N, C-alpha and C positions, 0 to 999 in steps of 0.2 A: 437505466440512470433512474434515482430517486431525482425528484422535482426541480433540488438544491444542484442540481449538476455532480451528484455526488454518486460513488459505484456502490452498486446494491453486491452484495457479496458473488455470485456467477459470475458477475466483471469483474473483482481483484482475477478470481480462476484465471479467468482469460486473461488481464492483465500479467500473470506473470507465465501462465504457457509462448505466450509470446513473447515476450522480454529474451524465457530463456531461449527462443526458436529467434532473435532478434541477435542476440549474441553466439551464433554458433547452428548448424546442423543440428540437429539431435533423433535418435529414435524414437517415438510412437511409447514407448518401456521409459526410456529415459527421462520423456514429462512428463510423463504421466508418476513416474515415481520421486522425481522434481518438488513436482504439485506436490502428492501428497508427505513429502517428508518437512520440507518447507511450512506448508498453512500445519501441520501435527504440531509444528515444534513451536511458531509460532501462536497459535488459539490452540492447540488440543483438538481432538478429537470435534468434530460440530457435524450435524446431517446441514447446518446451512450450506455450509460450505462443499458438499461433496462437488466433486469437481463435474461439471459440465464434460458431456463427452468429445476427447479429442478430438474424433472425426467433425466433429459443427467445424472445428476450423477450417478444416477440407473445404466440405460443403458451403459455408461463406467462399472461401475464399482465402483464405487470412493464412494457409496454408496448403504446402504444399508438398507431395511427393516423392525425393529425388532420388531413392534403390533400393530395397527390398519390399516385405509386403508384412499386416498379420503384425504384431508384437514386434518387431526389429524394422518394419518400414521403417528409411532415417526422412524424415520430414525439414522442411526449410520454409523460414515467412516469404510471402507475398510485398513485394509492394503496395496493396492493400489489406493486409498485416501491417506492417509501418505504418501506418494512416491509424488503425484504427487501436495502435499500438500509444502511438502519438497522442488520440483524439484523446485514453484511460489517464495518460499520464500525465494530466492537462485541464482530469478532473480535480474537483472541487469537494474535502471532506471532510462532513459532519463535524458539528462543534465540541459534542460532546466523545472523548479517547474512551472508544468502545475495545473490544480484543477486535474487532473487526477494521474497523478506525488503526489500530498499532502492525496488521496484517498490512492491511494498501497502505500505510505510512511510509515498509520496512519497503514494500514493492514498490513504490517512489523510491526513497533512496538503491535500493540495490537496480532501478533501473535509471537515472536522471540521466546519466549519462547520453541517451535516449535522446534528449531534447535537447535543442537548442540552447545557450545561454541566455540570450536573455525567457526562455522559460522556465528553464532551469530555476535563477531571479526568482521567476514569477514562485514559481512550489516554497523555495523557501520564505519569501516574506509569507504568505499564506497560511506557511506550519507556524513561524511568528505570532499571524498573527489569533492559529486555531490555541495556542498555549496562550496568550496575553489573556486572553479569555477561561482559560480552566483555571489558569494562577489567578481569576479574577472573584469567579464564582467561588472556587472556593478558596479563596479567604476573607470574602462574601460572607461563606459559613460558617466558615469558624469567630469571626466578630458577634456573629449572632448567635454562637447557638453555647451551652451551658459550661462556664469552666472547668467543672468535675462532673462527676456524676456518671462513668462507666470511662467506656476506651476511645471516645470517638473523639475529645479535642487532638489528647494524640497518635491515633489514623490523619484526621485531619492535617494533623504539621508535617508526619511522612510522605501524606500526600503532594502536600505541597512545596516542598522539599524536591518534590522528582519530576516535579511537576516543575519546579524554578532551573533544573537542571537540565530539564530535555527547552526545555524554553534559548538556556542558555548555549546550550547545546545550537541549537539550530539559528540564533544571533550569526556564533561566527559561521557556520555554511556559509547564510548570508553574506556575511565579507569576510570567507574566504573563497566568492566565485567570484571566476574573473568576469571585467565588464563586460559586455556585447560587443 
């Protein structure tokens, strides 16, 4: 993790693999394929997001084989793996909305059900705060930029609209979560 308790890209991959195994035991090949597919669709090909070998999950005791061998080996999450999944899901998100942060947010949404209701609410609050700060940053930039001269104002308006929509969505999520 970074010093601010946010995930480094390899931990996002770990979160994805552990989340998949928490949903159901899967073969090594299935997990690797899902990791490649999800990350490839969220952020495109990225050297930064090359999946660390799933073997590490076994070596670290976070996953264990239950049948088969090699690529057809079926893995399941261990109790240590569930604890690690909880830790990763509860991590902070860096303030700027980058491709890696979008991946981490998508993973948090995909596996949010693995957290206790109180932790789900904390994650929703954190995401609301992130998009409030992002909106303030973009609005400030829009207010201090030139009104004409290029396409920056129009592009900022596009970004502000997208950020407002995300903020509204996460506020709605926060309001929809049952109270713990």
